[in-house]
Legacy VTK file of the C-alpha trace (Angstrom):
# vtk DataFile Version 3.0
C-alpha trace
ASCII
DATASET POLYDATA
POINTS 225 float
64.739 117.716 128.130
63.243 120.973 126.440
59.852 121.629 126.251
58.368 125.007 124.761
54.939 125.486 124.780
53.083 128.339 122.934
56.494 130.563 123.164
56.076 134.063 121.620
58.736 136.881 121.600
57.287 140.378 120.032
59.430 143.272 119.695
57.971 146.966 119.164
59.496 149.113 116.463
57.621 152.067 116.474
53.865 151.678 116.141
54.490 147.956 114.821
54.830 144.777 116.528
57.213 142.312 115.140
56.716 138.658 116.433
60.268 137.247 116.229
58.709 133.651 117.916
54.947 133.402 117.341
53.701 130.628 119.566
56.376 128.112 119.172
55.790 124.603 120.477
59.140 122.205 120.591
60.232 119.550 122.246
64.035 118.063 122.137
64.941 114.906 123.943
68.280 114.243 125.640
70.765 113.144 123.046
69.567 114.696 120.122
71.581 116.887 117.660
69.265 119.298 116.246
69.969 121.924 113.284
67.756 125.238 113.169
67.567 126.937 109.755
65.820 129.671 108.200
66.640 133.121 106.365
67.859 136.131 108.223
64.817 137.420 110.332
62.970 134.007 110.562
63.306 133.710 114.361
66.436 130.768 114.538
68.600 132.969 116.675
66.048 134.438 118.788
64.955 130.783 119.532
68.740 129.940 120.316
68.366 132.929 122.488
65.501 131.638 124.225
66.933 127.944 124.818
69.998 129.605 126.553
68.133 131.628 128.800
69.934 134.871 127.330
66.159 135.941 126.538
62.867 135.857 128.226
59.244 134.885 126.356
56.509 137.575 126.125
54.079 134.607 126.316
54.249 130.734 126.767
56.337 128.396 128.872
59.348 126.875 128.729
60.459 123.910 130.987
64.177 122.549 130.949
64.687 118.777 132.501
60.977 119.736 134.311
62.350 123.031 135.518
59.716 126.031 134.832
62.574 128.101 133.259
59.714 131.128 131.783
59.226 132.097 135.464
63.050 132.267 136.589
64.450 135.627 137.799
67.496 136.947 136.122
70.089 135.046 138.999
68.156 131.821 138.532
68.550 132.473 134.845
72.113 133.103 135.075
72.732 129.902 137.248
70.868 127.799 134.724
73.127 129.177 132.089
76.296 128.404 133.998
75.258 124.934 135.126
73.400 123.526 132.345
74.100 125.081 128.944
77.394 125.232 126.987
77.682 127.933 124.291
79.693 128.040 120.950
79.428 131.298 118.538
80.569 132.246 115.493
82.817 134.857 116.509
84.439 132.541 119.508
83.988 135.147 121.895
87.464 134.325 123.901
89.113 136.587 125.891
92.339 138.228 124.373
94.534 138.349 127.754
93.732 134.981 128.763
95.707 131.883 127.583
93.692 129.170 126.201
93.746 127.126 129.334
92.337 130.193 131.340
89.725 130.656 128.736
88.678 127.278 128.924
88.177 127.721 132.767
86.751 130.596 132.510
82.896 129.487 133.297
84.253 127.606 136.334
85.054 131.177 137.560
81.441 131.960 137.535
80.132 128.875 138.920
78.542 128.768 142.459
81.257 126.208 143.524
84.149 128.572 141.808
87.568 126.636 140.065
87.815 123.354 141.957
91.437 121.461 142.402
89.716 118.817 139.719
88.834 121.552 136.981
92.493 122.153 135.669
93.152 118.637 134.824
89.762 118.487 133.288
90.232 121.458 131.041
93.617 119.820 130.182
92.178 116.733 129.187
89.320 118.682 126.903
92.388 120.624 125.308
93.828 117.250 124.779
90.443 116.019 123.085
90.548 119.117 120.337
94.128 118.576 119.860
95.250 121.542 121.266
97.498 120.592 124.395
100.484 121.948 122.751
98.654 125.313 122.681
97.788 125.526 126.508
99.436 128.809 127.050
98.691 130.693 123.952
96.675 133.587 123.722
93.765 133.940 120.890
95.733 135.893 118.721
98.424 133.130 118.482
95.554 130.549 117.363
93.791 130.127 113.706
90.460 130.492 113.408
89.784 126.936 113.905
91.846 126.492 116.650
89.959 129.176 118.439
86.707 127.592 117.768
88.072 124.133 119.070
89.022 126.185 122.455
85.363 127.808 122.418
84.216 124.115 122.175
86.465 123.063 124.928
85.390 125.527 127.151
81.635 124.929 126.380
81.945 121.587 127.884
84.096 122.310 131.168
80.600 122.416 133.535
79.455 119.264 131.667
76.385 121.208 130.266
72.920 119.304 129.305
73.205 121.070 125.836
75.518 122.503 123.800
73.936 125.694 122.053
76.061 126.372 118.678
75.357 129.903 116.625
76.717 129.369 113.162
79.813 127.455 114.534
81.814 127.679 111.325
80.704 130.824 109.954
83.829 132.527 109.970
86.151 129.191 109.092
87.035 127.955 105.641
85.314 124.487 104.434
88.339 122.367 105.327
88.117 123.687 108.746
84.614 123.627 109.182
84.711 120.102 108.075
86.725 119.262 111.060
84.664 121.430 113.780
81.642 119.617 112.406
83.182 116.207 112.785
83.866 117.122 116.205
80.485 117.922 117.286
79.189 114.896 115.584
81.408 112.894 117.597
80.577 114.686 120.875
76.792 113.911 119.716
77.470 110.161 119.363
78.803 110.266 122.742
75.460 111.520 124.166
75.898 115.251 124.280
72.583 117.265 123.197
73.661 119.850 120.597
71.234 122.732 119.364
72.766 124.225 116.271
71.606 127.426 114.199
73.220 127.513 110.622
72.121 128.763 107.211
74.163 126.058 105.460
72.651 122.935 104.209
76.037 120.975 104.141
76.579 122.045 108.070
72.928 120.898 108.622
73.276 117.861 107.233
75.495 116.868 110.208
72.536 117.008 112.640
69.933 114.091 112.999
67.004 116.566 113.036
66.122 119.510 111.040
63.932 122.322 112.043
63.163 125.245 109.428
61.728 128.625 110.396
59.958 131.360 108.610
58.426 134.408 110.215
58.904 133.386 113.967
57.367 129.801 113.043
58.391 126.280 112.473
57.843 125.925 109.055
59.429 122.287 108.986
60.377 119.850 111.198
61.458 116.385 110.191
61.370 114.829 113.443
57.571 116.085 113.782
LINES 1 226
225 0 1 2 3 4 5 6 7 8 9 10 11 12 13 14 15 16 17 18 19 20 21 22 23 24 25 26 27 28 29 30 31 32 33 34 35 36 37 38 39 40 41 42 43 44 45 46 47 48 49 50 51 52 53 54 55 56 57 58 59 60 61 62 63 64 65 66 67 68 69 70 71 72 73 74 75 76 77 78 79 80 81 82 83 84 85 86 87 88 89 90 91 92 93 94 95 96 97 98 99 100 101 102 103 104 105 106 107 108 109 110 111 112 113 114 115 116 117 118 119 120 121 122 123 124 125 126 127 128 129 130 131 132 133 134 135 136 137 138 139 140 141 142 143 144 145 146 147 148 149 150 151 152 153 154 155 156 157 158 159 160 161 162 163 164 165 166 167 168 169 170 171 172 173 174 175 176 177 178 179 180 181 182 183 184 185 186 187 188 189 190 191 192 193 194 195 196 197 198 199 200 201 202 203 204 205 206 207 208 209 210 211 212 213 214 215 216 217 218 219 220 221 222 223 224
């Protein structure tokens, strides 16, 4: 599903060139649950941003479902993000003035087809799936951290993404809530959802089928390789 070939991302800081990603080769199959690990500055978040079409490579090629992503313009990348990707962030990124239901529906408002008649029912079903059907009219400030993350997961699934990208999805949660979120992600993966997750916690990475360790912009270890 995902094929990266010699991907590099280089930042200029003064006269110094920093290789955030250094000639990365990576293949991820549909249905995999991949954890990307590494110290701060290892390149793991840059790699996730690249996979999510939020950044462009300076060198190399990125293919998603045989589509050459690295050759697309900004409008095309935005369309790919909306159609193919679901995003879950450490800090949730819910809009405070919207209800839980409205937050889940938000990606549909940016879709070329807009919000369809069937989308509201689908959003309700997703909230039921994450045990929040009784919180549909609540605002984010009326929810716990774990509940907000479950809203974010429901939102990430509204467009039936090819891949769910999770950046430290349990980073702001206590251990018991983290366990519940990881159980939900694992259940989604068992049903066929592809997931790529960045984490620095070994216990969280243990939920994934495959673990990739990065250092200095390179893949140091890949237990699927």
